[in-house]
C-alpha positions as a Python dict, from the first residue, in 0.01 Angstrom:
ca = {
    (1, 'M'): (0, 0, 0),
    (2, 'S'): (204, -139, 293),
    (3, 'M'): (494, -203, 53),
    (4, 'L'): (474, 156, -64),
    (5, 'R'): (484, 286, 292),
    (6, 'R'): (787, 68, 374),
    (7, 'A'): (966, 197, 65),
    (8, 'A'): (890, 553, 163),
    (9, 'R'): (1035, 502, 513),
    (10, 'D'): (1356, 351, 379),
    (11, 'P'): (1482, 555, 82),
    (12, 'H'): (1790, 330, 47),
    (13, 'R'): (1585, 17, -1),
    (14, 'I'): (1564, -98, -362),
    (15, 'P'): (1202, -173, -459),
    (16, 'S'): (1138, -536, -534),
    (17, 'R'): (1003, -653, -867),
    (18, 'R'): (670, -737, -697),
    (19, 'L'): (646, -379, -566),
    (20, 'L'): (719, -233, -906),
    (21, 'Q'): (458, -455, -1065),
    (22, 'A'): (200, -354, -806),
    (23, 'C'): (273, 15, -858),
    (24, 'F'): (250, -24, -1234),
    (25, 'A'): (-85, -205, -1207),
    (26, 'L'): (-221, 64, -976),
    (27, 'V'): (-116, 345, -1213),
    (28, 'C'): (-272, 163, -1509),
    (29, 'A'): (-597, 106, -1323),
    (30, 'L'): (-624, 472, -1223),
    (31, 'A'): (-541, 585, -1575),
    (32, 'G'): (-797, 343, -1721),
    (33, 'S'): (-1066, 474, -1487),
    (34, 'A'): (-991, 831, -1586),
    (35, 'V'): (-1004, 749, -1957),
    (36, 'S'): (-1328, 555, -1911),
    (37, 'A'): (-1489, 845, -1725),
    (38, 'A'): (-1385, 1084, -1999),
    (39, 'Q'): (-1514, 868, -2285),
    (40, 'P'): (-1777, 1048, -2494),
    (41, 'W'): (-2124, 900, -2534),
    (42, 'P'): (-2186, 628, -2643),
    (43, 'A'): (-1922, 413, -2478),
    (44, 'R'): (-2136, 97, -2463),
    (45, 'P'): (-2449, -51, -2630),
    (46, 'V'): (-2769, 156, -2627),
    (47, 'R'): (-3114, 9, -2556),
    (48, 'L'): (-3398, 120, -2782),
    (49, 'V'): (-3727, 21, -2621),
    (50, 'V'): (-4002, -42, -2878),
    (51, 'P'): (-4347, -64, -2714),
    (52, 'F'): (-4491, -278, -2995),
    (53, 'V'): (-4483, -644, -3091),
    (54, 'A'): (-4198, -763, -3310),
    (55, 'G'): (-4263, -782, -3683),
    (56, 'G'): (-4520, -504, -3722),
    (57, 'G'): (-4460, -189, -3924),
    (58, 'A'): (-4363, 18, -3619),
    (59, 'D'): (-4110, -244, -3509),
    (60, 'V'): (-3964, -288, -3858),
    (61, 'A'): (-3917, 88, -3896),
    (62, 'A'): (-3748, 106, -3555),
    (63, 'R'): (-3506, -174, -3645),
    (64, 'M'): (-3417, -18, -3981),
    (65, 'I'): (-3331, 309, -3812),
    (66, 'A'): (-3152, 135, -3524),
    (67, 'L'): (-2916, -35, -3771),
    (68, 'K'): (-2829, 300, -3924),
    (69, 'L'): (-2780, 462, -3583),
    (70, 'Q'): (-2545, 178, -3494),
    (71, 'E'): (-2347, 246, -3808),
    (72, 'R'): (-2332, 618, -3733),
    (73, 'L'): (-2263, 604, -3359),
    (74, 'G'): (-2027, 307, -3353),
    (75, 'Q'): (-2206, 114, -3079),
    (76, 'P'): (-2473, -159, -3094),
    (77, 'I'): (-2833, -32, -3073),
    (78, 'V'): (-3022, -315, -2902),
    (79, 'V'): (-3395, -317, -2981),
    (80, 'E'): (-3612, -448, -2697),
    (81, 'N'): (-3985, -507, -2760),
    (82, 'K'): (-4199, -418, -2458),
    (83, 'A'): (-4548, -431, -2604),
    (84, 'G'): (-4879, -379, -2431),
    (85, 'G'): (-5106, -129, -2262),
    (86, 'N'): (-5117, 119, -2551),
    (87, 'T'): (-4739, 167, -2514),
    (88, 'L'): (-4762, 211, -2133),
    (89, 'I'): (-4547, -97, -2059),
    (90, 'G'): (-4261, 30, -2273),
    (91, 'V'): (-4290, 378, -2125),
    (92, 'Q'): (-4224, 240, -1776),
    (93, 'E'): (-3879, 129, -1893),
    (94, 'I'): (-3791, 489, -1972),
    (95, 'L'): (-3937, 631, -1654),
    (96, 'R'): (-3712, 397, -1451),
    (97, 'A'): (-3398, 451, -1659),
    (98, 'P'): (-3115, 694, -1573),
    (99, 'A'): (-3081, 998, -1799),
    (100, 'D'): (-2749, 887, -1947),
    (101, 'G'): (-2848, 818, -2308),
    (102, 'Y'): (-2827, 439, -2281),
    (103, 'T'): (-3203, 376, -2266),
    (104, 'L'): (-3424, 537, -2529),
    (105, 'L'): (-3786, 497, -2637),
    (106, 'W'): (-3913, 464, -2995),
    (107, 'S'): (-4279, 547, -2978),
    (108, 'I'): (-4588, 664, -3159),
    (109, 'D'): (-4798, 977, -3112),
    (110, 'Q'): (-5040, 771, -2899),
    (111, 'T'): (-4788, 777, -2611),
    (112, 'F'): (-4759, 1153, -2596),
    (113, 'V'): (-5084, 1306, -2723),
    (114, 'L'): (-5362, 1044, -2712),
    (115, 'N'): (-5297, 855, -2387),
    (116, 'P'): (-5322, 1177, -2180),
    (117, 'A'): (-5676, 1225, -2315),
    (118, 'L'): (-5775, 858, -2305),
    (119, 'Y'): (-5668, 779, -1947),
    (120, 'Q'): (-5808, 955, -1644),
    (121, 'K'): (-5493, 870, -1449),
    (122, 'L'): (-5164, 841, -1630),
    (123, 'S'): (-4831, 750, -1471),
    (124, 'Y'): (-4638, 1013, -1668),
    (125, 'D'): (-4651, 1369, -1796),
    (126, 'P'): (-4581, 1381, -2173),
    (127, 'R'): (-4408, 1718, -2141),
    (128, 'K'): (-4214, 1676, -1816),
    (129, 'D'): (-4108, 1311, -1802),
    (130, 'F'): (-3925, 1280, -2135),
    (131, 'T'): (-3650, 1454, -2328),
    (132, 'P'): (-3747, 1495, -2696),
    (133, 'V'): (-3468, 1368, -2921),
    (134, 'A'): (-3602, 1333, -3275),
    (135, 'L'): (-3922, 1326, -3477),
    (136, 'A'): (-3826, 1038, -3707),
    (137, 'V'): (-4100, 927, -3945),
    (138, 'T'): (-4460, 1007, -4033),
    (139, 'A'): (-4739, 805, -4194),
    (140, 'P'): (-5044, 975, -4342),
    (141, 'N'): (-5398, 857, -4297),
    (142, 'A'): (-5578, 820, -4626),
    (143, 'V'): (-5930, 853, -4762),
    (144, 'V'): (-5988, 537, -4965),
    (145, 'A'): (-6274, 403, -5179),
    (146, 'R'): (-6318, 111, -5411),
    (147, 'S'): (-6278, 178, -5781),
    (148, 'Q'): (-6622, 43, -5877),
    (149, 'P'): (-6855, 274, -6077),
    (150, 'K'): (-7096, 301, -5783),
    (151, 'D'): (-6823, 408, -5539),
    (152, 'P'): (-6695, 764, -5475),
    (153, 'A'): (-6443, 873, -5738),
    (154, 'S'): (-6309, 1175, -5546),
    (155, 'V'): (-6333, 1351, -5211),
    (156, 'A'): (-6577, 1597, -5366),
    (157, 'D'): (-6792, 1304, -5475),
    (158, 'L'): (-6777, 1157, -5123),
    (159, 'V'): (-6886, 1489, -4972),
    (160, 'E'): (-7172, 1527, -5221),
    (161, 'R'): (-7297, 1180, -5136),
    (162, 'G'): (-7275, 1267, -4770),
    (163, 'R'): (-7486, 1578, -4821),
    (164, 'L'): (-7747, 1391, -5020),
    (165, 'R'): (-7751, 1095, -4780),
    (166, 'Q'): (-7707, 1260, -4439),
    (167, 'G'): (-7660, 989, -4180),
    (168, 'E'): (-7645, 711, -4439),
    (169, 'L'): (-7282, 729, -4555),
    (170, 'N'): (-7073, 465, -4376),
    (171, 'I'): (-6699, 518, -4324),
    (172, 'G'): (-6474, 245, -4186),
    (173, 'A'): (-6197, 337, -3941),
    (174, 'S'): (-5988, 150, -3685),
    (175, 'A'): (-5719, 353, -3509),
    (176, 'I'): (-5831, 635, -3283),
    (177, 'V'): (-5638, 884, -3499),
    (178, 'S'): (-5839, 770, -3802),
    (179, 'Q'): (-6163, 810, -3611),
    (180, 'I'): (-6059, 1160, -3501),
    (181, 'L'): (-5981, 1237, -3865),
    (182, 'L'): (-6333, 1137, -3968),
    (183, 'E'): (-6482, 1363, -3701),
    (184, 'M'): (-6272, 1656, -3823),
    (185, 'F'): (-6368, 1578, -4183),
    (186, 'N'): (-6739, 1569, -4096),
    (187, 'N'): (-6711, 1909, -3931),
    (188, 'A'): (-6514, 2062, -4220),
    (189, 'A'): (-6741, 1915, -4490),
    (190, 'G'): (-7068, 1986, -4310),
    (191, 'I'): (-7185, 1626, -4335),
    (192, 'H'): (-7263, 1346, -4095),
    (193, 'A'): (-7095, 1028, -4219),
    (194, 'N'): (-7134, 733, -3984),
    (195, 'R'): (-6820, 610, -3811),
    (196, 'V'): (-6797, 230, -3841),
    (197, 'P'): (-6521, 118, -3601),
    (198, 'F'): (-6303, -187, -3660),
    (199, 'K'): (-6032, -353, -3451),
    (200, 'G'): (-5759, -311, -3711),
    (201, 'S'): (-5668, -201, -4061),
    (202, 'A'): (-5700, -554, -4201),
    (203, 'E'): (-6068, -560, -4103),
    (204, 'V'): (-6127, -212, -4247),
    (205, 'A'): (-5967, -307, -4578),
    (206, 'Q'): (-6168, -628, -4594),
    (207, 'A'): (-6495, -442, -4530),
    (208, 'L'): (-6410, -178, -4789),
    (209, 'M'): (-6324, -427, -5062),
    (210, 'A'): (-6641, -624, -4983),
    (211, 'G'): (-6850, -308, -5022),
    (212, 'S'): (-6967, -312, -4658),
    (213, 'V'): (-6861, 52, -4614),
    (214, 'D'): (-6866, 341, -4860),
    (215, 'A'): (-6510, 452, -4787),
    (216, 'A'): (-6228, 408, -4535),
    (217, 'F'): (-6028, 654, -4329),
    (218, 'D'): (-5720, 457, -4237),
    (219, 'G'): (-5342, 430, -4250),
    (220, 'I'): (-5223, 430, -4608),
    (221, 'A'): (-5003, 116, -4619),
    (222, 'P'): (-5271, -158, -4653),
    (223, 'Y'): (-5432, 17, -4950),
    (224, 'V'): (-5129, 84, -5170),
    (225, 'P'): (-5141, -269, -5326),
    (226, 'F'): (-5516, -230, -5393),
    (227, 'A'): (-5457, 109, -5553),
    (228, 'K'): (-5172, -19, -5771),
    (229, 'S'): (-5383, -313, -5889),
    (230, 'G'): (-5671, -81, -5975),
    (231, 'R'): (-5912, -223, -5716),
    (232, 'A'): (-5919, 86, -5495),
    (233, 'R'): (-5868, 460, -5521),
    (234, 'I'): (-5672, 659, -5264),
    (235, 'L'): (-5868, 984, -5285),
    (236, 'A'): (-5655, 1197, -5052),
    (237, 'V'): (-5403, 1188, -4768),
    (238, 'S'): (-5438, 1367, -4437),
    (239, 'S'): (-5080, 1494, -4410),
    (240, 'A'): (-4945, 1847, -4441),
    (241, 'R'): (-4763, 1746, -4761),
    (242, 'R'): (-4818, 1482, -5027),
    (243, 'F'): (-4701, 1131, -4947),
    (244, 'S'): (-4383, 1074, -5147),
    (245, 'G'): (-4482, 714, -5220),
    (246, 'L'): (-4795, 838, -5407),
    (247, 'P'): (-4705, 1186, -5530),
    (248, 'D'): (-5016, 1221, -5747),
    (249, 'V'): (-5257, 1188, -5453),
    (250, 'P'): (-5361, 1530, -5316),
    (251, 'T'): (-5378, 1629, -4952),
    (252, 'L'): (-5706, 1719, -4785),
    (253, 'D'): (-5559, 2065, -4730),
    (254, 'E'): (-5513, 2109, -5105),
    (255, 'L'): (-5877, 2011, -5155),
    (256, 'G'): (-5996, 2289, -4925),
    (257, 'F'): (-6013, 2107, -4591),
    (258, 'K'): (-5770, 2332, -4410),
    (259, 'G'): (-5576, 2237, -4101),
    (260, 'I'): (-5643, 1863, -4119),
    (261, 'D'): (-5297, 1715, -4065),
    (262, 'M'): (-5365, 1378, -3908),
    (263, 'S'): (-5042, 1197, -3983),
    (264, 'V'): (-4931, 928, -3745),
    (265, 'W'): (-4578, 997, -3627),
    (266, 'F'): (-4297, 814, -3451),
    (267, 'G'): (-4015, 967, -3254),
    (268, 'I'): (-3731, 895, -3015),
    (269, 'V'): (-3724, 1027, -2659),
    (270, 'G'): (-3508, 972, -2355),
    (271, 'P'): (-3570, 1015, -1984),
    (272, 'A'): (-3611, 1368, -1851),
    (273, 'G'): (-3278, 1545, -1805),
    (274, 'L'): (-3091, 1383, -2092),
    (275, 'P'): (-2763, 1576, -2146),
    (276, 'A'): (-2774, 1828, -2430),
    (277, 'D'): (-2465, 1686, -2603),
    (278, 'V'): (-2620, 1338, -2610),
    (279, 'V'): (-2945, 1479, -2750),
    (280, 'Q'): (-2754, 1660, -3023),
    (281, 'R'): (-2551, 1354, -3127),
    (282, 'L'): (-2861, 1137, -3135),
    (283, 'S'): (-3068, 1392, -3323),
    (284, 'D'): (-2798, 1436, -3585),
    (285, 'A'): (-2767, 1059, -3622),
    (286, 'V'): (-3143, 1016, -3669),
    (287, 'E'): (-3149, 1292, -3930),
    (288, 'W'): (-2873, 1113, -4121),
    (289, 'A'): (-3035, 769, -4081),
    (290, 'V'): (-3381, 856, -4213),
    (291, 'R'): (-3239, 1032, -4522),
    (292, 'Q'): (-3043, 728, -4643),
    (293, 'P'): (-3190, 609, -4976),
    (294, 'D'): (-3221, 245, -4872),
    (295, 'V'): (-3407, 344, -4554),
    (296, 'V'): (-3640, 578, -4743),
    (297, 'D'): (-3727, 305, -4994),
    (298, 'K'): (-3804, 51, -4721),
    (299, 'L'): (-4008, 300, -4519),
    (300, 'L'): (-4233, 371, -4816),
    (301, 'V'): (-4327, 2, -4835),
    (302, 'F'): (-4479, 32, -4487),
    (303, 'G'): (-4650, 364, -4557),
    (304, 'F'): (-4388, 570, -4370),
    (305, 'E'): (-4164, 851, -4485),
    (306, 'P'): (-3900, 1064, -4311),
    (307, 'A'): (-4034, 1360, -4114),
    (308, 'A'): (-3979, 1695, -4284),
    (309, 'R'): (-3795, 1809, -3971),
    (310, 'T'): (-3640, 1565, -3726),
    (311, 'D'): (-3479, 1792, -3465),
    (312, 'P'): (-3584, 1787, -3096),
    (313, 'Q'): (-3768, 2119, -3133),
    (314, 'A'): (-3981, 1969, -3411),
    (315, 'L'): (-4081, 1677, -3187),
    (316, 'K'): (-4158, 1905, -2893),
    (317, 'A'): (-4368, 2134, -3113),
    (318, 'R'): (-4561, 1837, -3255),
    (319, 'I'): (-4636, 1706, -2905),
    (320, 'D'): (-4757, 2048, -2789),
    (321, 'T'): (-4973, 2106, -3098),
    (322, 'D'): (-5134, 1763, -3100),
    (323, 'L'): (-5205, 1768, -2726),
    (324, 'E'): (-5411, 2082, -2781),
    (325, 'R'): (-5583, 1950, -3096),
    (326, 'Y'): (-5671, 1597, -2999),
    (327, 'A'): (-5792, 1622, -2639),
    (328, 'P'): (-6120, 1809, -2712),
    (329, 'I'): (-6210, 1570, -2996),
    (330, 'V'): (-6130, 1260, -2789),
    (331, 'R'): (-6357, 1389, -2513),
    (332, 'K'): (-6633, 1471, -2763),
    (333, 'L'): (-6617, 1122, -2913),
    (334, 'G'): (-6624, 970, -2565),
    (335, 'F'): (-6312, 756, -2605),
    (336, 'K'): (-6179, 621, -2274),
    (337, 'L'): (-5932, 347, -2184),
    (338, 'D'): (-5977, 332, -1805),
}
């Protein structure tokens, strides 16, 4: 700058090569800063926080979609696993992140609609502390029985057995959503089937195939191989529409159990205050990603399918609806995590 001032004071002085080089470098730096500031999102890699362990179905689905988002957006989508605390550890990453679109959360319905009912004190508000971006995939719960002659052959058969054996019908379930589904089913069917809780789907499937329980209410993925081999029957799914991986299996709604949509769902959110243009670009990219044939085929293997609607309004509506539906049932069942 001193060279510039000297040149300004002496108009007859010819600028030296060093001065010209310095001026050129300064102009380039200022121009580069202006271009960088004007660059549209995303201008650098994006973090996708996955609050689950690596290798599970939720993580695999997130990575499949992240690869497609990377292809669509032109920047790396870096998946970071932050598992633990019923997704609470991963959520903290989002609560601390700036609302610039470079830190996003891939999470399950538990984060937004079950944790508020399960924890007396929660570090976040599911409606105020996030920006809904996309409802990505859903996974129906299923009503499953063995295919032995003595086992239920249909949902109607299961209900009839429940009426004849009030308090004696044993249903295996693991996830809280599956246990809520059983409570709703009991109420709708007018029966009292016993809830037999397990730590995970593998244990439920093992108990079912051993004949230790009469039926299972569980995520659909573990039972598809049993159904295809003829060892089990998937009697119904709990989603609003039929699962595209098993199009011949009816929904509970079709069978007369109205309003029981207990699909597990996964979505993408950002911190509160995410810019509208970033939300729109992301939402459009997710919609494109989950409709790609190779993604759809791989999702079906894990019991997932693309959400019917993926836009931010669909995710917000699902959060609002499920918050109202689940909280009273969670309290009735006495589930607590603190």
